[in-house]
N, C-alpha and C positions, 0 to 999 in steps of 0.2 A: 472311666476316669472320674476322680473326685475333685471338688472345688472348695475354695474357702475365701474368706474376707477378714480383714483385720478389724476388730472392734476394740483394740487396745491403742493407746496413744502412739507408741513407738515400739516396734518389735525388731530385734536384731536378726539379720539373715546371714548365715555363716557359710564359709567355703566348703566345709565338710561337716559331717554329722557329729557334733560334740561341742560342749561348752567352751573348750579351750581353742577351738578352731577360730581363725580370724573372722571378724565381721566384715563382709564385703559390701553390704548395703543394709537398708532398713525399710521395713513396711511401716507406713503410718496409717492412721485411722481411715477406714473406708476403702482401702486398696484391695482389690480382689485378685485371685490367683488360681492356677491349676495345681493340683497335687499329683506329681509325676511318679512318686515312689514313697512308700511308707515303711518305716522300721519301728522297733519297739518304742523308742523315745523321740525319734526325729523323722521328718518328712522332707523330701526334695520337692521344691515348688518352682513354678514359673510365674513371675509377676506379670499381670496382664498388660499394664501400660507400657512397659519397656522390654518385655520378654527376658528379663534377667532371671537366672537360675541360681538357686542356693538352698540351704537347709534351714528349716525352722523347727523349733521345739514343738512337739505334739501338744503340750499343754498350753500353747499359745495359738492353736488353730481353732477357728470358728468356721464350721462347715456350712456351705450353701449347696443347693442342687444345681444341675445343669441349666435349668430354665432361668433361675435367678442370675447365674453367671452370664448367660447370653443376653439377658435384659440389660445388665450392667454394661456389657460390651457395646450396646447400641446407644446408650445414653451419652449426652454431652454432659460431662461431670461438673457439678457445682463444687468449687474449691474454697476453703476458708482462707482469709487473708489477714487475720489478726495473728500476731506473733504467738500468743497463747490465749486460749479461751476455754470455756467449759461447755460440754455437751451433756444433756440430761437424758439418760435412758432409764434402766432399772436402778441405776445409781448415777451420781455425778462423777465426771472424770475430765481431766484436762486434755485438750488436743492442741496440736501445734499447727502453725501456718502450713498450708498445702494439703491439709486433710481433705478427704473426699466425703461429700454428703449425698449418698445414693437416694434417688427418687425424692429430691428435696423440693418441698412446696409448703408455703405458709409456715415457715420457721420449723419445719419438721422433716427429718430424713427417715427412710424406712429400710430396714435390713431384716430379711426373713420374717416379715410381719411384726417386727419389733420397732416401735416408734422411738425416735430420738429427737429431742427438742434442742434447737440451736438458733439463737437470735443474734449471733455475731455477724461480722462482715464477710461477704462471699463474692465470688466472681464466676462467670461461666466461660470467659474467653478473651480473645484479643481485642484491644481497643486501639492503642497507639504504641509504636515501637519504643518511644521514649519511656514508657512505663516499665520496661525491662530494667532500666537503671534505677527508677524510683523504687521498685521492689527489691532490687539488689541492695540498696542502701539500708533496708530494714535489717539485713543480716550483718551489717558492718560490726566488726570486732567479735563476731561469733567464733568460738575456738575451733581450731582444726581437729577433726576426728576422722580417721580412716574409715570409710564406709558410711559416714554420717550424712544425714539429709535434713537436719533441723537446725534452728538457731542455737540449740544447746550443744551442737557439735556437728561439723559438716566438712566434707572434703571438696576438692576443687570441682570435680565433675558432678558431684551431688548438688553443689551450689548452682552451677549453670543449669542443670536439669530442672531443679525446683523453681528457679526464676522463670524459665520458659514455661513451665507448667502453670504458673500463676497467670500466664497470658493465654492459657488454653492450648499450648503447643507442646506436643510430645517430642522429646528427643531422647536418644539412647542414654544409658547410665554412665558408661566409662568414657574418658577423654578421647581415646583412640577411636571409639565408635562414633562419637560426636563429630570427629574430624572427617568422617567419611560422608557426611551429609552437607547440604547447602551449596552455595556458590563461592568458588575461590576468588579472593581479591589479591591483587599483586602488591599493593602498598597500603600502609596504615592510612595515608591520606584519602584513600578510596573508601575507607570504612565509615560506618555510622555507629552511634551509640547503640549498644546492645548486640553488635556483631561479636563473634567469638574468635579469640586468638589462641592458638595452640603452640605448645613448646615441646621440644624433644631433648633427649639426652645424647651422650656421645655416640651411642649406637644408632641414633636416628629414630628411636621409638618415642611416640607421643606419650608424655608423662604428665602434662599439666595443661590447664585451660582457664581462661578468664574472660570477662566481659569488657569490651572496649567502651571507654567513656570519651567525652569530648576533650579537646585540648591535649591529646596524647597521654591520657591516663588510662589505667586499667584497674578494675576491681576483681579480686581473686582471693581464693582461700589458700594461704600459705602461712602456717603457724596460727593464723586467724584470718578472718575475712578483712582484707586491707586494700588500700588504694596506693598504687605506685605509678611511676612514669613508665611509658613504653615507647620504644623506638624500633627501627628496622633490625636492630641486633637482638632486642628482647626486653625483658623487664629490668628496669633500673631502680634499685633500692637507694633512695637518697641518703638515709641514715648510714647504710653500709658503704655508700659511695662505690657501688659496683653493680654489674649485671648479675642477676640471680637465676634467670631462666632464658634459654636461647630460643628465639622466635623461629617457628617452623612454617606456619601457615595461618592465614586469616580467612574466616568463612562468614558469609552472610546467610543466615538461616531463614529470615523473613524479609 
């Protein structure tokens, strides 16, 4: 089996092998993966941190060996926390919030013996649950993008995943997968800031997720990252004067 890591800012991962296939998620700088299958122009990969599978263009692959992959798997990742910053390698390039800095020490990351200098803000993990909402507010008004995971475009489950990641907590990629973890709460009044609320469609399928805020508000990605009211029925859009999402379940993850 072959292995790789992203040394580009943002890389689209597609459902099938082709430029016209829909983007289902994104790799951001420093995320490593297994290469499951290779074709002439595309490779199927499994992203390490959430086991998500999709297709990446071969000209965006940067290979690492098994030893490097296993080393990265054992690390507590250092995560960038500025919306946008610059990392210096062989050239300068921008990286987005949530990027990973492998083997980070003294303002330097190391990938395949290539040194990258980074002097921005970072974190290695969980401090207080309230910081989930503090981090979520950084993304306020970020445009909705199916498969997106950055402030330049993000979907609902990509939003909740990256917010938890900034606290050093791994959760799955898609909303229905996220709904399968954590402790179920019976009522909104039992919830705390940072808990996840999930919403379903008329078929009962989980299709949306957001982060609970205090005073019965929720922050979620719908058109853009926005704040709305929430009650036992679901999300209530004050401007539209109607419920836009039907509440299914509330989960405490931490």
